[in-house]
Structures are given as structure tokens and as C-alpha cells.
N, C-alpha and C positions, 0 to 999 in steps of 0.2 A: 339153137333156136331157143327161141320163145316162149311159151307155149300157154297162153290162158287155159286154165280147167275148171269147169262151170259142173254144177246137179242141183239138184230137187234132194226131197227125202227119200223117192227109191233109188235115186245112186250114190246116197251119201257115202256110205262104204265101200262101195269099190270105187271110188272117186279120193280118198282116202288112201289106197292099195295102187289107185294108179299114179298119185301125187309121187311117191315117193320112188315109183316106181321108173316113171320119168325123169325124175332127177337124175337118178342110180343111170340115166341112160346118158348123163353130161348135159341140160337140156335144164332153161331155166323155167318155173312154174310160175307161173302166176295165178294163184287160186280165190278165185272172186264167189266163193261159198257155194255151199249154203254149210254150216257148224253143225248140224244135227241132224237128227232123223227129225225133227219134227216137223209136222206138216207146211211147206213152203208153195209156192206157185213157180213152175218152172220157168214162163216167159222173164220173170222177174233171173233170173241167172242167163239165159240162153241172148237176150236181148246185149246185156253189157260184154258176153265174151265178145257174141258175133261184131259187136258197135267195133270192139278194141282190134277184131283183124282186121275189119272193113277201115279202119282208119290207118291200119299196118304199124299198129302198137305190140304186135305179137305176130310172128310168124304163122300160126297157127291155133286152133282152141279146140276145145272136147269137153263135150258134154256129155250130161250123161243122166236118165230117173230112168224111170222104170222099167217104160219100154224102149227108148230110145227112139220114140215117134214123135211127142210131142215138143221134144228138145230140137231134132228136125224139122220141124212145122215152123218153129216160132222164128230159128236160125237165118232160116230161108228167108224172112220177110225182111233183113237188113240187105239191101244192094252190094252184092261187089262177096255176101260169102254165098257159096257155094258147099252145104251143107250137106253130108254124108252120113245116114243111116248106115250102121256096120253091124253083123252079127256073125262073118265067117272071113276066114283068111282070103280067100276069090276078091271076093268083093272091095276087101282095104286096101288090096294091090290096085284093081281095076279103078277103082275112083279116084287115087290118086293118078295113074298113069295116063289114064282116058278123059278124066273128068276136071282135072288138077282142084278139087275136096281142098280147102282149107278149111275149117271143121266135119270134127268126126262125131256122129253122135253112137252112144250106144246104147242099151239097157240094162238096170245095173240090177234086176230083176231075174234076167235072161241068160244073161255070163257069168258062168265061174270066173274067176281073178285070174286064171292061166291063160284061158284065152283070150281072156280081153287084156292081158297085158303082152300076148302076144303079134293083136289087132293091131294094139297101138305100134309095137315096134314095124309091125311090117309098113303100116300107114306113113310112121314117119321118116322110112328109111326108102319109099320108095318115087323116084324124081318123077316130075311130069313128061310125058314123053313128047309134048308138043305139036309140030308138023299137022296131020287132018285135024288132030284133036283141039289145035289152040284155035284153030277158025270156028268151032264150034262153040268154043268156051266165050270167043270174042262177038257170035252171035247174041250169045245168054248175056253179054253187056253192054250189047245196043239194045235190048229189049227192055232191059235194067233203065237202061236211060231216056230210052222214050217215055217208060212211066213216070219216072222221077219227073219229067219237064210238065206232064199230062197232069199233073198232082203239085205243081207247085214245091216242091220236096227242095 
């Protein structure tokens, strides 16, 4: 898979660890930054990753900030993106199986690297179950389409 990876200063250290880990799993990583722990604005990294996912340039995205909350809020503003904030293995599995999440967000100040790696592994390996869950995803897509038409996007 092609995975876009982005972080602000609060997620930078974990991003660097996860970049090497995701590559070790055999995936291609596109790192959109940031490149240091100097203060930056999370939307500047959330939007490019989310847009790459929405356009189909990458299969999935991973975003990291201090808590993962800001990244999730920003990424979910991009139509076609289903970003999920995850801090445990059950949620990592459920958000893929039931919600077909295509962007994972996590908190670099909340998770240790070992747990974060395991979350990423589970999230990348878990397939979408489809079935009744697909109907729900279709409802979300239909709402996005209505909203885009209303705003002229």
C-alpha cells in the first residue's frame, strides 16, 4: 500500500518512528512533514494527507499531532475522508472493519511507540467488512455529495 504520513510538532517524533516501521512492513510511505519539532499548524499537514487519500493518490493516511484530535477534525473536513482517532487496538480494528476509515490519527504525546506501532499494524491489516457497514458509509458519502452541491465545491 501507499501510505501518506503527516505530523505537526507534537507528533513529529512518533512520525519518524512510524515511518520506518510502516516501511518495514513493506508499504511505501509518502512523508508530507513536518521535519522537526518546531511549532507548526496541524491543518497544514492534515489537509495534504487527506486530499491525497480523497484523490486516490495513496491508499491510506496516518496523521499525528499531540492528541490526534486536531488532525482528525481537520482531515474530516475533506470529502471522502473518514479519519478516525485511535488509541487502542479494539478501535484500530473496528474503525477499519466497520467504518472503512481511510485516515488514522493518533496522539504523539499520548501513546508509546510500541502501542502506536501495533495500532498501525492492526489498522493496516484489517479489511473493511462491507455488508451492513457499507450501507452506512454510502449514507455518509451521500451527505457529503449534498453538502458539496450546496456550497458549490
